[in-house]
C-alpha positions in Angstrom: 77.6 -93.5 -69.6 78.7 -96.6 -71.5 81.7 -96.0 -73.8 80.7 -97.2 -77.2 83.4 -98.7 -79.5 84.9 -95.8 -81.5 84.2 -95.6 -85.2 87.5 -95.8 -87.2 88.6 -92.5 -88.6 88.6 -93.9 -92.1 84.9 -94.6 -91.8 84.2 -90.9 -91.1 86.1 -89.9 -94.2 84.3 -92.3 -96.4 80.9 -92.3 -94.6 78.6 -91.0 -97.4 80.0 -93.4 -100.0 80.4 -96.3 -97.6 77.0 -96.0 -96.1 75.3 -95.7 -99.5 77.2 -98.8 -100.7 76.2 -100.7 -97.5 72.5 -99.7 -98.0 72.6 -100.7 -101.7 74.1 -104.1 -100.8 71.4 -104.7 -98.2 68.6 -103.6 -100.5 70.0 -105.8 -103.3 70.1 -108.8 -101.0 66.6 -108.2 -99.8 65.3 -107.9 -103.4 67.1 -111.1 -104.5 65.7 -113.0 -101.6 62.2 -111.9 -102.5 62.6 -113.3 -106.0 63.5 -116.8 -105.0 60.9 -119.5 -105.0 59.3 -120.2 -101.6 59.3 -124.0 -102.1 62.0 -125.8 -100.1 62.6 -122.9 -97.7 61.6 -123.2 -94.0 59.3 -120.5 -92.7 62.1 -118.5 -91.1 63.9 -118.2 -94.4 61.0 -117.0 -96.6 61.3 -113.8 -98.5 61.3 -110.7 -96.3 59.0 -107.7 -96.7 59.5 -105.7 -99.9 59.2 -102.0 -99.0 61.1 -101.1 -102.2 58.0 -102.0 -104.3 55.6 -99.8 -102.3 54.5 -96.5 -103.8 55.7 -93.9 -101.3 54.3 -90.4 -101.5 56.1 -87.3 -100.4 56.4 -86.8 -96.6 53.2 -85.6 -95.2 50.9 -87.5 -97.5 49.1 -90.7 -96.5 49.8 -93.7 -98.8 46.7 -95.6 -99.9 48.2 -99.1 -99.3 49.6 -98.5 -95.8 46.8 -100.1 -93.9 48.7 -103.4 -93.1 51.4 -101.4 -91.3 48.9 -99.5 -89.2 46.4 -102.2 -88.3 46.2 -102.7 -84.5 46.3 -106.4 -84.8 49.4 -106.7 -87.1 51.9 -109.1 -85.6 55.6 -108.9 -86.2 57.6 -112.0 -85.1 61.4 -112.0 -84.9 63.9 -114.8 -84.8 66.6 -115.3 -82.1 69.3 -113.9 -84.4 67.3 -110.9 -85.6 67.5 -107.3 -84.3 64.3 -105.3 -84.0 65.2 -101.6 -84.3 62.6 -99.0 -83.6 63.5 -95.4 -84.5 62.1 -91.9 -85.0 62.8 -89.5 -87.9 62.4 -85.8 -87.5 63.1 -82.7 -89.5 65.1 -79.7 -88.2 62.0 -78.3 -86.5 61.4 -81.5 -84.6 58.4 -82.6 -86.7 58.0 -86.3 -87.4 58.7 -87.4 -90.9 56.4 -90.2 -92.2 56.4 -92.3 -95.4 60.1 -92.9 -95.8 61.3 -96.2 -97.4 64.1 -98.6 -96.6 66.3 -97.1 -99.4 66.2 -93.8 -97.5 68.4 -95.2 -94.7 71.9 -96.5 -94.2 72.7 -98.9 -91.3 75.8 -100.3 -89.8 75.8 -102.9 -87.0 79.1 -103.3 -85.2 80.7 -101.4 -88.2 79.2 -103.8 -90.8 76.2 -103.7 -93.1 73.6 -106.2 -92.0 73.5 -109.6 -93.6 69.9 -109.2 -94.6 67.0 -106.9 -93.8 63.9 -109.0 -93.1 61.2 -106.4 -92.6 60.6 -102.6 -92.7 57.4 -101.0 -91.4 56.2 -97.4 -91.4 54.0 -96.0 -88.7 53.9 -99.3 -86.9 51.3 -100.0 -84.2 53.1 -102.5 -81.9 51.6 -103.1 -78.4 53.0 -100.8 -75.8 54.7 -101.9 -72.5 55.2 -98.7 -70.5 56.6 -98.2 -67.1 55.7 -94.9 -65.4 58.6 -94.3 -63.0 58.0 -91.3 -60.7 60.4 -89.5 -58.4 58.8 -89.5 -55.0 61.7 -88.0 -53.0 61.6 -85.0 -50.8 63.2 -82.7 -53.4 60.1 -82.8 -55.7 57.4 -82.4 -52.9 56.2 -79.0 -54.2 55.5 -80.3 -57.7 54.4 -83.9 -56.9 50.7 -83.4 -57.4 51.4 -82.0 -60.9 53.5 -85.1 -61.7 50.7 -87.4 -60.6 48.0 -85.7 -62.6 50.1 -85.5 -65.8 50.9 -89.2 -65.4 47.3 -90.1 -65.1 46.3 -88.1 -68.1 49.0 -89.8 -70.1 47.7 -93.3 -69.2 44.2 -92.3 -70.0 45.2 -91.1 -73.5 47.8 -93.6 -74.5 46.7 -97.1 -73.3 44.6 -99.2 -75.5 42.8 -101.7 -73.4 43.1 -104.5 -75.9 46.8 -104.6 -76.4 48.8 -102.2 -74.2 50.0 -102.7 -70.6 51.6 -100.4 -68.0 52.9 -100.4 -64.5 53.6 -97.6 -61.9 56.7 -97.4 -59.9 57.6 -94.7 -57.4 61.0 -94.2 -55.8 62.8 -92.3 -53.1 65.5 -94.3 -51.3 64.0 -97.5 -52.7 61.8 -98.3 -55.7 58.2 -99.5 -55.1 55.7 -100.8 -57.6 52.3 -99.5 -56.7 50.5 -100.9 -59.8 51.8 -104.0 -61.6 51.3 -104.8 -65.3 47.7 -104.1 -66.3 45.5 -102.4 -68.9 43.1 -101.3 -66.2 43.5 -97.6 -66.1 41.6 -97.4 -62.7 44.2 -99.6 -61.1 47.0 -97.6 -62.6 45.5 -94.4 -61.4 45.1 -95.8 -57.9 48.8 -96.8 -58.1 49.8 -93.2 -59.0 47.7 -91.8 -56.1 49.3 -94.2 -53.6 52.7 -92.6 -54.0 53.8 -90.3 -51.2 56.8 -88.0 -51.4 59.6 -88.3 -48.9 63.2 -89.5 -48.4 66.3 -89.4 -50.5 66.7 -90.1 -54.3 67.9 -93.4 -55.7 67.2 -92.7 -59.3 69.6 -95.2 -61.0 68.5 -98.0 -58.7 64.9 -97.4 -59.7 65.7 -97.4 -63.5 67.9 -100.5 -63.1 65.2 -102.4 -61.1 62.4 -101.4 -63.5 64.3 -102.8 -66.5 65.6 -105.9 -64.7 62.4 -106.9 -62.9 59.6 -105.6 -65.1 60.8 -105.1 -68.7 63.7 -107.5 -69.4 61.5 -110.6 -70.2 58.3 -108.9 -71.1 58.3 -110.0 -74.8 60.3 -113.2 -74.6 58.6 -115.9 -76.7 55.9 -113.5 -77.8 55.5 -111.0 -80.7 57.6 -107.8 -80.4 56.3 -105.0 -78.3 57.4 -101.4 -77.9 58.9 -101.0 -74.4 59.5 -97.7 -72.7 60.0 -96.0 -69.4 58.5 -92.6 -68.7 60.8 -91.2 -66.0 59.7 -88.1 -64.1 62.5 -86.6 -62.0 65.0 -83.8 -61.6 67.8 -86.3 -62.0 69.6 -85.5 -58.7 70.6 -88.9 -57.4 72.0 -89.1 -53.9 71.3 -92.7 -52.7 71.8 -95.2 -55.6 74.2 -98.1 -55.3 73.9 -98.7 -59.1 76.1 -96.5 -61.3 74.6 -94.6 -64.2 76.3 -96.7 -66.8 75.0 -99.9 -65.1 71.4 -98.5 -65.3 71.8 -97.7 -69.0 73.3 -101.1 -69.7 70.3 -102.8 -68.1 67.9 -100.8 -70.2 69.8 -101.8 -73.4 69.6 -105.4 -72.4 65.8 -105.0 -71.8 65.5 -103.1 -75.2 63.7 -100.3 -73.4 63.6 -96.7 -74.5 63.7 -94.0 -71.8 61.8 -90.8 -72.1 62.6 -88.4 -69.3 60.6 -85.4 -68.1 63.0 -83.1 -66.3 61.3 -81.4 -63.4 64.2 -79.0 -62.8 62.7 -75.7 -63.7 65.6 -73.5 -62.6 67.4 -71.5 -65.4 70.7 -73.5 -64.9 71.4 -77.1 -65.9 73.3 -79.3 -63.6 74.5 -82.9 -63.1 71.0 -84.3 -62.8 69.9 -82.9 -66.1 73.0 -84.4 -67.8 72.2 -87.8 -66.2 68.7 -87.8 -67.6 69.9 -86.7 -71.0 72.5 -89.5 -71.2 70.0 -92.2 -70.3 67.5 -91.0 -73.0 70.1 -90.6 -75.7 71.7 -94.0 -75.1 68.4 -95.8 -75.4 66.9 -93.8 -78.3 64.6 -91.8 -76.2 64.1 -88.1 -75.6 64.5 -85.7 -72.7 61.8 -83.0 -72.3 62.1 -79.8 -70.2 58.6 -78.5 -69.4 58.9 -74.8 -68.4 56.6 -75.3 -65.4 54.5 -77.9 -63.6 51.4 -76.8 -65.4 53.0 -77.5 -68.8 54.0 -81.1 -67.8 51.0 -82.6 -69.5 52.2 -81.3 -72.8 55.4 -83.3 -72.4 53.4 -86.4 -72.0 51.5 -85.6 -75.2 54.8 -85.2 -77.0 55.8 -88.7 -75.9 52.4 -90.1 -76.8 52.8 -88.7 -80.3 56.2 -90.2 -80.8 55.2 -93.6 -79.6 52.7 -93.7 -82.4 55.0 -92.1 -85.0 57.9 -94.5 -85.3 59.5 -96.9 -87.8 60.6 -100.5 -87.2 63.4 -102.3 -89.1 64.2 -105.9 -88.5 67.5 -107.4 -89.7 70.0 -110.2 -89.3 73.4 -108.8 -88.3 76.7 -109.9 -90.0 78.9 -112.1 -87.8 76.2 -112.4 -85.2 77.3 -114.3 -82.0 74.5 -115.0 -79.4 75.4 -113.6 -76.0 78.3 -111.6 -77.4 79.5 -108.2 -76.3 77.7 -104.9 -76.9 77.2 -104.1 -80.6 77.0 -100.4 -81.6 74.4 -99.3 -84.1 74.8 -96.4 -86.6 71.6 -95.5 -88.4 71.4 -92.5 -90.7 68.9 -91.0 -93.2 70.4 -90.3 -96.6 68.5 -87.0 -96.7 70.6 -84.9 -94.4 67.6 -82.6 -93.7 66.3 -85.4 -91.5 67.6 -86.7 -88.2 67.2 -90.3 -86.9 67.0 -91.1 -83.2 67.6 -94.7 -82.3 69.2 -96.8 -79.6 73.0 -96.7 -79.7 73.4 -100.4 -79.7 72.3 -103.7 -78.0 73.5 -106.8 -76.3 72.9 -110.0 -78.4 70.5 -112.4 -76.8 71.6 -115.9 -75.9 
């Protein structure tokens, strides 16, 4: 697990006041930029989105003017010095909370308020880039068919042929791509069926390879996409050359969320379960524990719902240095009844 830079003790003591002040400063900067004349400004410096002027109903209600954020063809472009942060908000029961506004959140990037928020979107509909990474080692032989069927159901339900793409990777001692990037569900289904269980488990090698070779450059020079790995495994690695923290770091570089479906159905939790949880938490994802193989498809449905129920916030960090060290992110909802799940940080691009 990557050790994030510690937050100063003083920040914890003053967190509510400091975070509110940081948010107010960001909102004021955004509003001031929106009131400046557009003439003379290059396209990259035009006024950002103005979520503060939107009429936002109570959570659970659908705003009448929200169609632009939900349109499948909406395109969000980000600059080289901008950070695109996708996150999920839930209540204490795990239900998704819609219709929140920029002013409902407080954000720190590397311990500082952002220089400027350039956009904020609710219920976004970005194209998906999803890697289905399936443990095909000997240890999961008895539940392998259930894994295959659940993965195929997920692909059938989630992929939109016009905009989304997916690939299939299986792993035992080595990872193997059985279906490359495509929106053809038949090819993806064939890729899932070509997997055969057997051999040891090199889990961290597979995650690292999937991020490095398939997800790192997926959106470079294009509009933003939502990148995720759906990892199906019991987490018990016995063959990897890559360390867990190296796999996590590569996912953070690739800006990829990891959702893990834990196939350990014993009452006790061990080292493998912890490894899966750490990868999910560090990338802003989620670990799911289906109680049986038959219930695995419900875990895929939970992931599908989350992928379509998230927010996107784009901002310019303060003191940004291209290619610099890891920058931690702290994102909170001012309403403490709600919890925010987002990636723990990122590596600035060159």
